[in-house]
MARPAZA-477901 format. One record per residue (C-alpha): residue number from 1; x, y, z; chain. Coordinates in Angstrom, 1 decimal, always signed. Layout:
  resi       X       Y       Z  chain
   NUM       X       Y       Z      A
...
END
This chain:
  resi       X       Y       Z  chain
     1   -28.4   +40.5  +220.0      A
     2   -26.5   +43.8  +219.9      A
     3   -23.7   +44.4  +217.4      A
     4   -21.9   +46.9  +219.5      A
     5   -18.5   +45.7  +220.7      A
     6   -18.0   +45.5  +224.5      A
     7   -14.9   +46.2  +226.5      A
     8   -13.2   +43.4  +228.4      A
     9   -14.7   +44.7  +231.7      A
    10   -18.2   +44.7  +230.2      A
    11   -17.8   +41.2  +229.0      A
    12   -16.6   +40.1  +232.4      A
    13   -19.6   +41.8  +234.0      A
    14   -21.9   +39.9  +231.7      A
    15   -20.3   +36.6  +232.6      A
    16   -20.3   +37.5  +236.3      A
    17   -24.0   +38.4  +236.0      A
    18   -24.6   +34.9  +234.4      A
    19   -22.6   +33.3  +237.2      A
    20   -24.7   +35.1  +239.9      A
    21   -27.9   +34.2  +238.0      A
    22   -26.8   +30.5  +237.8      A
    23   -26.5   +30.4  +241.6      A
    24   -30.0   +31.7  +241.9      A
    25   -31.4   +29.2  +239.3      A
    26   -29.7   +26.3  +241.1      A
    27   -31.9   +26.9  +244.2      A
    28   -35.1   +28.0  +242.3      A
    29   -38.0   +25.6  +242.7      A
    30   -38.8   +23.5  +239.7      A
    31   -42.3   +25.0  +239.3      A
    32   -40.8   +28.5  +238.9      A
    33   -38.3   +27.4  +236.3      A
    34   -41.1   +25.6  +234.4      A
    35   -43.3   +28.7  +234.7      A
    36   -40.8   +30.7  +232.8      A
    37   -40.8   +28.2  +230.0      A
    38   -44.6   +28.1  +229.8      A
    39   -44.7   +31.9  +229.7      A
    40   -42.1   +31.8  +226.9      A
    41   -44.2   +29.4  +224.9      A
    42   -47.2   +31.7  +225.2      A
    43   -45.0   +34.7  +224.1      A
    44   -43.7   +32.8  +221.1      A
    45   -47.3   +32.1  +219.9      A
    46   -48.5   +35.7  +220.6      A
    47   -45.5   +37.3  +219.0      A
    48   -45.2   +34.9  +216.0      A
    49   -46.1   +37.7  +213.4      A
    50   -43.3   +40.0  +214.8      A
    51   -40.8   +37.1  +214.8      A
    52   -41.6   +36.3  +211.2      A
    53   -41.1   +40.0  +210.2      A
    54   -37.7   +39.9  +212.0      A
    55   -36.7   +36.7  +210.2      A
    56   -37.8   +38.1  +206.8      A
    57   -35.4   +40.9  +207.4      A
    58   -32.6   +38.4  +207.9      A
    59   -33.6   +36.5  +204.8      A
    60   -33.6   +39.7  +202.7      A
    61   -30.2   +40.7  +204.0      A
    62   -28.8   +37.3  +203.1      A
    63   -29.9   +37.5  +199.5      A
    64   -28.1   +34.9  +197.5      A
    65   -25.0   +34.9  +199.7      A
    66   -25.9   +31.8  +201.7      A
    67   -25.8   +28.2  +200.6      A
    68   -29.3   +26.6  +200.2      A
    69   -28.8   +24.4  +203.3      A
    70   -27.9   +27.4  +205.5      A
    71   -30.8   +29.4  +204.2      A
    72   -33.1   +26.5  +205.0      A
    73   -31.9   +26.5  +208.6      A
    74   -32.2   +30.3  +208.8      A
    75   -35.8   +30.5  +207.5      A
    76   -38.7   +30.7  +210.0      A
    77   -42.4   +30.2  +209.2      A
    78   -45.5   +29.8  +211.3      A
    79   -45.1   +26.0  +211.6      A
    80   -41.5   +26.4  +212.9      A
    81   -42.5   +29.0  +215.5      A
    82   -45.4   +26.7  +216.6      A
    83   -42.9   +23.8  +216.9      A
    84   -40.6   +26.0  +219.0      A
    85   -43.5   +26.8  +221.4      A
    86   -44.4   +23.1  +221.5      A
    87   -40.8   +22.1  +222.3      A
    88   -40.6   +24.6  +225.1      A
    89   -43.8   +23.3  +226.7      A
    90   -42.4   +19.8  +226.3      A
    91   -39.3   +20.8  +228.3      A
    92   -41.4   +22.5  +230.9      A
    93   -43.4   +19.4  +231.6      A
    94   -40.3   +17.1  +232.0      A
    95   -39.5   +16.0  +235.6      A
    96   -37.2   +18.3  +237.5      A
    97   -33.7   +17.1  +236.8      A
    98   -32.1   +18.9  +239.8      A
    99   -31.6   +17.4  +243.3      A
   100   -32.3   +13.9  +242.1      A
   101   -30.6   +11.2  +244.3      A
   102   -28.4    +9.0  +242.3      A
   103   -26.8    +7.2  +245.2      A
   104   -27.8    +6.8  +248.8      A
   105   -25.3    +4.8  +250.9      A
   106   -24.8    +4.2  +254.6      A
   107   -21.1    +4.4  +255.3      A
   108   -21.5    +3.6  +259.0      A
   109   -24.1    +4.2  +261.7      A
   110   -25.2    +7.8  +261.5      A
   111   -22.9    +8.5  +258.5      A
   112   -24.9    +8.8  +255.2      A
   113   -23.7    +9.6  +251.8      A
   114   -25.9   +10.8  +248.9      A
   115   -25.0   +11.9  +245.4      A
   116   -27.4   +14.4  +243.9      A
   117   -27.7   +16.1  +240.5      A
   118   -26.9   +19.8  +240.2      A
   119   -26.4   +22.3  +237.3      A
   120   -23.1   +22.8  +235.5      A
   121   -23.3   +26.5  +236.1      A
   122   -22.7   +28.8  +233.1      A
   123   -22.8   +27.7  +229.5      A
   124   -21.4   +29.5  +226.5      A
   125   -23.2   +28.4  +223.3      A
   126   -22.1   +29.4  +219.9      A
   127   -24.4   +28.5  +217.0      A
   128   -24.7   +29.4  +213.4      A
   129   -27.7   +30.4  +211.2      A
   130   -30.4   +28.5  +213.1      A
   131   -32.6   +30.8  +215.2      A
   132   -34.7   +28.0  +216.6      A
   133   -31.6   +26.8  +218.4      A
   134   -31.7   +29.8  +220.6      A
   135   -35.0   +28.8  +222.0      A
   136   -34.1   +25.1  +222.4      A
   137   -30.9   +26.0  +224.2      A
   138   -32.5   +28.6  +226.5      A
   139   -35.3   +26.2  +227.5      A
   140   -32.9   +23.4  +228.4      A
   141   -30.5   +25.7  +230.2      A
   142   -33.3   +27.2  +232.4      A
   143   -35.0   +23.9  +233.1      A
   144   -31.6   +22.4  +234.2      A
   145   -30.8   +25.5  +236.4      A
   146   -27.9   +26.8  +234.2      A
   147   -27.3   +30.3  +233.0      A
   148   -26.3   +30.7  +229.3      A
   149   -24.4   +33.1  +227.2      A
   150   -25.4   +32.9  +223.5      A
   151   -23.6   +33.9  +220.3      A
   152   -25.8   +33.3  +217.3      A
   153   -24.7   +33.7  +213.7      A
   154   -24.8   +37.2  +212.2      A
   155   -27.0   +35.8  +209.4      A
   156   -29.8   +35.5  +212.0      A
   157   -29.2   +38.8  +213.8      A
   158   -32.7   +40.2  +213.8      A
   159   -34.3   +36.8  +214.4      A
   160   -32.0   +36.1  +217.4      A
   161   -32.6   +39.5  +218.9      A
   162   -36.4   +39.1  +218.7      A
   163   -36.2   +35.6  +220.3      A
   164   -33.8   +36.6  +223.0      A
   165   -36.0   +39.5  +224.0      A
   166   -38.9   +37.1  +224.5      A
   167   -36.8   +34.8  +226.7      A
   168   -35.6   +37.7  +228.9      A
   169   -39.2   +39.0  +229.1      A
   170   -40.4   +35.6  +230.4      A
   171   -37.6   +35.6  +233.0      A
   172   -38.5   +39.1  +234.3      A
   173   -42.2   +38.4  +234.3      A
   174   -41.7   +35.3  +236.4      A
   175   -39.3   +37.0  +238.8      A
   176   -36.0   +35.3  +237.8      A
   177   -32.8   +37.2  +237.0      A
   178   -32.7   +38.5  +233.4      A
   179   -28.9   +37.9  +233.2      A
   180   -29.6   +34.1  +233.2      A
   181   -29.9   +34.3  +229.4      A
   182   -27.7   +36.8  +227.6      A
   183   -26.6   +37.5  +224.0      A
   184   -23.0   +38.0  +223.1      A
   185   -22.4   +40.7  +220.6      A
   186   -19.5   +39.4  +218.5      A
   187   -16.7   +36.9  +218.2      A
   188   -14.4   +39.0  +220.2      A
   189   -16.7   +38.5  +223.2      A
   190   -16.6   +34.8  +222.7      A
   191   -12.8   +34.8  +222.4      A
   192   -12.6   +36.7  +225.7      A
   193   -14.8   +34.3  +227.5      A
   194   -12.9   +31.3  +226.2      A
   195   -10.1   +32.5  +228.4      A
   196   -12.2   +32.6  +231.6      A
   197   -12.7   +29.0  +232.9      A
   198   -13.5   +30.8  +236.2      A
   199   -16.7   +32.2  +234.7      A
   200   -17.7   +29.7  +232.0      A
   201   -18.1   +26.0  +232.8      A
   202   -18.9   +24.5  +229.4      A
   203   -18.7   +25.6  +225.7      A
   204   -21.2   +24.2  +223.2      A
   205   -20.7   +24.9  +219.5      A
   206   -23.4   +24.2  +217.0      A
   207   -22.2   +24.6  +213.5      A
   208   -19.5   +23.7  +211.0      A
   209   -16.4   +21.6  +211.5      A
   210   -14.4   +24.8  +211.4      A
   211   -16.4   +26.4  +214.2      A
   212   -16.1   +23.4  +216.5      A
   213   -12.4   +22.9  +215.9      A
   214   -11.6   +26.6  +216.3      A
   215   -13.3   +26.7  +219.7      A
   216   -11.7   +23.5  +220.8      A
   217    -8.2   +24.9  +220.0      A
   218    -8.8   +28.2  +221.7      A
   219    -9.9   +27.2  +225.2      A
   220    -9.1   +25.1  +228.3      A
   221   -12.8   +25.0  +229.1      A
   222   -14.5   +21.7  +228.2      A
   223   -16.1   +21.8  +224.7      A
   224   -19.1   +19.7  +223.9      A
   225   -20.1   +19.2  +220.3      A
   226   -19.6   +17.4  +217.0      A
   227   -17.5   +18.5  +214.1      A
   228   -19.1   +16.4  +211.3      A
   229   -22.3   +14.6  +210.5      A
   230   -21.2   +12.0  +208.0      A
   231   -23.9    +9.4  +208.5      A
   232   -24.1    +6.1  +206.8      A
   233   -26.9    +3.6  +206.0      A
   234   -25.8    +0.1  +205.2      A
   235   -28.2    -2.0  +203.2      A
   236   -27.4    -5.6  +204.0      A
   237   -28.0    -8.6  +201.8      A
   238   -31.2    -9.3  +203.8      A
   239   -32.6    -5.8  +203.5      A
   240   -36.2    -5.6  +202.3      A
   241   -36.4    -3.5  +199.2      A
   242   -39.4    -1.4  +200.0      A
   243   -38.1    -0.7  +203.5      A
   244   -34.6    +0.1  +202.3      A
   245   -35.8    +2.6  +199.7      A
   246   -38.2    +4.3  +202.2      A
   247   -35.5    +4.6  +204.9      A
   248   -32.9    +6.0  +202.5      A
   249   -35.5    +8.5  +201.1      A
   250   -36.4    +9.7  +204.6      A
   251   -32.8    +9.9  +205.9      A
   252   -31.7   +11.9  +202.9      A
   253   -34.7   +14.0  +201.9      A
   254   -36.8   +14.6  +205.1      A
   255   -34.4   +17.5  +205.9      A
   256   -31.2   +17.3  +203.8      A
   257   -29.5   +20.1  +205.8      A
   258   -29.7   +18.3  +209.1      A
   259   -26.5   +16.8  +210.6      A
   260   -28.3   +13.5  +211.0      A
   261   -29.2   +13.2  +207.3      A
   262   -27.6   +10.2  +205.6      A
   263   -24.7   +11.1  +203.3      A
   264   -23.4    +7.7  +202.1      A
   265   -25.3    +4.5  +201.5      A
   266   -23.4    +1.2  +201.5      A
   267   -25.0    -1.7  +199.6      A
   268   -24.1    -5.4  +200.0      A
   269   -22.9    -6.8  +196.7      A
   270   -25.5    -9.6  +196.8      A
   271   -28.3    -7.1  +197.0      A
   272   -26.9    -4.3  +194.8      A
   273   -28.6    -5.5  +191.6      A
   274   -31.9    -5.5  +193.4      A
   275   -31.5    -2.4  +195.6      A
   276   -29.5    +0.1  +193.5      A
   277   -32.0    +0.4  +190.6      A
   278   -34.9    +0.8  +193.1      A
   279   -33.0    +3.6  +194.8      A
   280   -32.3    +5.3  +191.5      A
   281   -35.9    +5.0  +190.4      A
   282   -37.1    +6.5  +193.7      A
   283   -34.6    +9.2  +194.4      A
   284   -33.6   +10.7  +191.0      A
   285   -37.2   +12.0  +190.2      A
   286   -37.1   +13.6  +193.6      A
   287   -34.1   +15.7  +192.6      A
   288   -31.3   +13.7  +194.4      A
   289   -27.9   +13.8  +192.8      A
   290   -26.4   +10.2  +193.1      A
   291   -22.7    +9.6  +193.0      A
   292   -21.6    +6.0  +192.7      A
   293   -18.5    +3.8  +193.0      A
   294   -17.3    +1.8  +190.0      A
   295   -19.4    -1.2  +191.0      A
   296   -22.5    +1.1  +191.1      A
   297   -21.7    +2.6  +187.7      A
   298   -21.4    -0.9  +186.2      A
   299   -25.0    -1.5  +187.3      A
   300   -26.4    +2.0  +186.6      A
   301   -24.1    +3.8  +184.1      A
   302   -26.1    +7.0  +184.3      A
   303   -24.9    +7.7  +187.9      A
   304   -22.4   +10.4  +188.6      A
   305   -18.9    +9.2  +189.5      A
   306   -18.0    +9.2  +193.2      A
   307   -14.6   +10.6  +194.1      A
   308   -12.5    +9.7  +197.1      A
   309   -13.6   +13.0  +198.8      A
   310   -17.2   +11.9  +198.6      A
   311   -16.7    +9.3  +201.3      A
   312   -15.9   +12.1  +203.8      A
   313   -18.4   +14.6  +202.6      A
   314   -21.2   +16.1  +204.6      A
   315   -23.3   +17.5  +201.8      A
   316   -26.2   +19.0  +203.7      A
   317   -28.0   +18.9  +200.4      A
   318   -29.9   +16.4  +198.1      A
   319   -26.6   +14.6  +197.2      A
   320   -26.0   +11.0  +198.1      A
   321   -22.8    +8.8  +197.7      A
   322   -23.4    +5.2  +196.9      A
   323   -20.9    +2.3  +197.4      A
   324   -21.1    -1.4  +196.9      A
   325   -19.3    -3.4  +199.6      A
   326   -18.4    -7.0  +199.7      A
   327   -20.1    -7.8  +203.0      A
   328   -20.7    -6.5  +206.5      A
   329   -17.0    -6.6  +207.3      A
   330   -16.2    -4.1  +204.5      A
   331   -19.2    -1.9  +205.6      A
   332   -17.8    -1.8  +209.1      A
   333   -14.3    -1.0  +207.8      A
   334   -15.7    +1.8  +205.7      A
   335   -17.7    +3.3  +208.5      A
   336   -14.6    +3.2  +210.8      A
   337   -12.6    +5.0  +208.2      A
   338   -15.1    +7.6  +207.1      A
   339   -17.8    +7.9  +209.8      A
   340   -17.9   +10.9  +212.1      A
   341   -19.2    +9.1  +215.1      A
   342   -22.7   +10.7  +214.7      A
   343   -25.3    +8.2  +213.6      A
   344   -25.0    +5.0  +211.6      A
   345   -27.8    +2.6  +210.5      A
   346   -28.2    -0.9  +209.1      A
   347   -31.2    -2.1  +207.2      A
   348   -31.6    -5.9  +207.3      A
   349   -33.9    -8.7  +208.3      A
   350   -30.9   -10.7  +209.4      A
   351   -30.9   -10.3  +213.2      A
   352   -27.4   -11.7  +213.6      A
   353   -26.0    -9.1  +211.2      A
   354   -28.0    -6.3  +213.0      A
   355   -26.7    -7.4  +216.4      A
   356   -23.1    -7.4  +215.2      A
   357   -23.6    -3.9  +213.6      A
   358   -25.1    -2.5  +216.8      A
   359   -22.3    -4.0  +218.9      A
   360   -19.3    -3.0  +216.7      A
   361   -20.1    +0.4  +215.3      A
   362   -18.7    +3.2  +217.5      A
   363   -21.0    +6.1  +217.1      A
   364   -23.3    +8.2  +219.3      A
   365   -26.3    +6.6  +217.6      A
   366   -26.5    +3.1  +216.0      A
   367   -29.8    +2.2  +214.5      A
   368   -31.5    -1.0  +213.0      A
   369   -34.2    -0.5  +210.4      A
   370   -34.8    +3.1  +211.3      A
   371   -33.9    +6.4  +209.7      A
   372   -30.8    +8.3  +210.9      A
   373   -33.1   +11.4  +211.2      A
   374   -34.4    +9.9  +214.5      A
   375   -31.1   +11.1  +216.1      A
   376   -32.7   +14.1  +217.8      A
   377   -33.4   +15.3  +221.3      A
   378   -37.0   +16.0  +220.7      A
   379   -37.7   +12.6  +219.1      A
   380   -35.8   +10.9  +222.0      A
   381   -38.2   +12.6  +224.4      A
   382   -35.7   +15.1  +225.8      A
   383   -38.0   +18.0  +224.9      A
   384   -35.2   +19.6  +222.9      A
   385   -31.4   +19.5  +222.6      A
   386   -28.6   +21.9  +223.0      A
   387   -26.6   +20.0  +220.3      A
   388   -25.2   +16.6  +219.3      A
   389   -22.0   +15.3  +221.0      A
   390   -19.8   +12.7  +219.3      A
   391   -17.3   +12.6  +222.1      A
   392   -17.1    +9.8  +224.6      A
   393   -16.9   +11.8  +227.8      A
   394   -19.7   +13.4  +229.8      A
   395   -22.5   +13.4  +227.2      A
   396   -23.0   +11.7  +223.9      A
   397   -25.6   +11.9  +221.1      A
   398   -28.4   +14.4  +221.4      A
   399   -27.7   +16.4  +224.6      A
   400   -30.8   +17.2  +226.6      A
   401   -31.2   +18.0  +230.3      A
   402   -29.0   +15.1  +231.5      A
   403   -26.0   +16.4  +229.5      A
   404   -26.3   +19.8  +231.3      A
   405   -26.0   +18.3  +234.8      A
   406   -23.2   +17.4  +237.1      A
   407   -23.5   +16.0  +240.7      A
   408   -22.4   +16.6  +244.2      A
   409   -21.7   +14.3  +247.1      A
   410   -23.5   +15.2  +250.3      A
   411   -22.2   +13.6  +253.6      A
   412   -24.3   +13.8  +256.8      A
   413   -22.6   +12.7  +260.0      A
   414   -22.7   +13.0  +263.7      A
   415   -19.1   +14.0  +264.6      A
   416   -17.5   +11.2  +262.6      A
   417   -13.7   +11.4  +262.3      A
   418   -11.5    +9.6  +259.8      A
   419    -9.0    +8.5  +262.4      A
   420   -11.6    +6.1  +263.8      A
   421   -11.5    +4.2  +260.6      A
   422    -7.6    +4.0  +260.3      A
   423    -5.0    +2.0  +262.1      A
   424    -4.9    -1.4  +263.8      A
   425    -8.2    -1.0  +265.6      A
   426   -10.0    +0.7  +262.7      A
   427   -13.7    +0.7  +262.7      A
   428   -15.0    -1.1  +259.5      A
   429   -17.3    +0.7  +257.0      A
   430   -20.7    -0.8  +256.4      A
   431   -21.1    +0.5  +252.8      A
   432   -24.8    -0.4  +252.6      A
   433   -26.9    +1.0  +249.8      A
   434   -30.4    +2.1  +250.6      A
   435   -33.1    +0.6  +248.4      A
   436   -34.7    +2.8  +245.8      A
   437   -37.4    +5.0  +247.3      A
   438   -36.1    +4.6  +250.8      A
END
């Protein structure tokens, strides 16, 4: 992605190019869109050494200026590049999401209504120091027939430029318009596009709370994203000790920088004397900093003291807040007060408690006896994700192909007029739905 600033006319030309490309993509056969992705996967594997060189340049430039969690997201290695290629192939093999019939209804003889899926159009995606996001987003956008304008974090400048070049190469080699995927040079370009709802259909931020909130405040274009990843795991009175410890360990340590990593563990008071020492014994030797409430400190005095701010903290690091709660009611109250609507989990063998937790917790993901780290588009079988949405409108949770689609109503008639269905002698509608597969 170039660092050179662009004039307003140049930015408009980029967006118009994306709009034109989106119209082409919307009518491109699925096999062609998938062919681009398969070629991209091959290019990623062949160009892996060059990608790692570009990434090493970003790592050197960052030095000690980035937090450990950010540096972890920025870093690429051979396994991450291989995972990118695997993810792109997974998206390529998904069924075509476009032109799928969602509704087929006979309004009257010779008058048929269908609702079919279609792309949103042009996406503007702003993401921070995570170069693999560029590949995930591009793959999902192309598979769903959307064009995309990308602004990656300056920390990943060289990595993003190298990856973007491969995406555009794949487009050209398969005969699709190169402007379907473009890189925005700076924040000024993003700011200009935020004022163009005629050229951009959806804004997707992937990054900090500050990034999401700043974009939401600056545009009338719909913004899809999540501001926080404050995820909880509630260990119920009927939680099995070995399972509880293993799930907390996985949810905290499998990838601490992820937005679906657990940040606060709530423990039922009847199980605290059994579960808290087991957690301490398992997590402290693994380098986890534990911060506990007064009830936790009474059981394990060596814990750090949790402050009020810890209940709202998204650490993105091996730090975990612990709190003893009286019962499920208090756990639910705490999650309502401090949860970010991302992912919440309960560990219990009490199915009634689990059923109530699943029914009452208002979050994009609500899990029973499973790690919060499963909240991921790839793990859900989406192939990849453009981000996580904690809103309640359009798309929620990991956003894959379905979240990048809208729909159109197609009406086929034979000279039908509305006046025939109005007035005292109005002709009645039949409103008969065709069976699936008809």
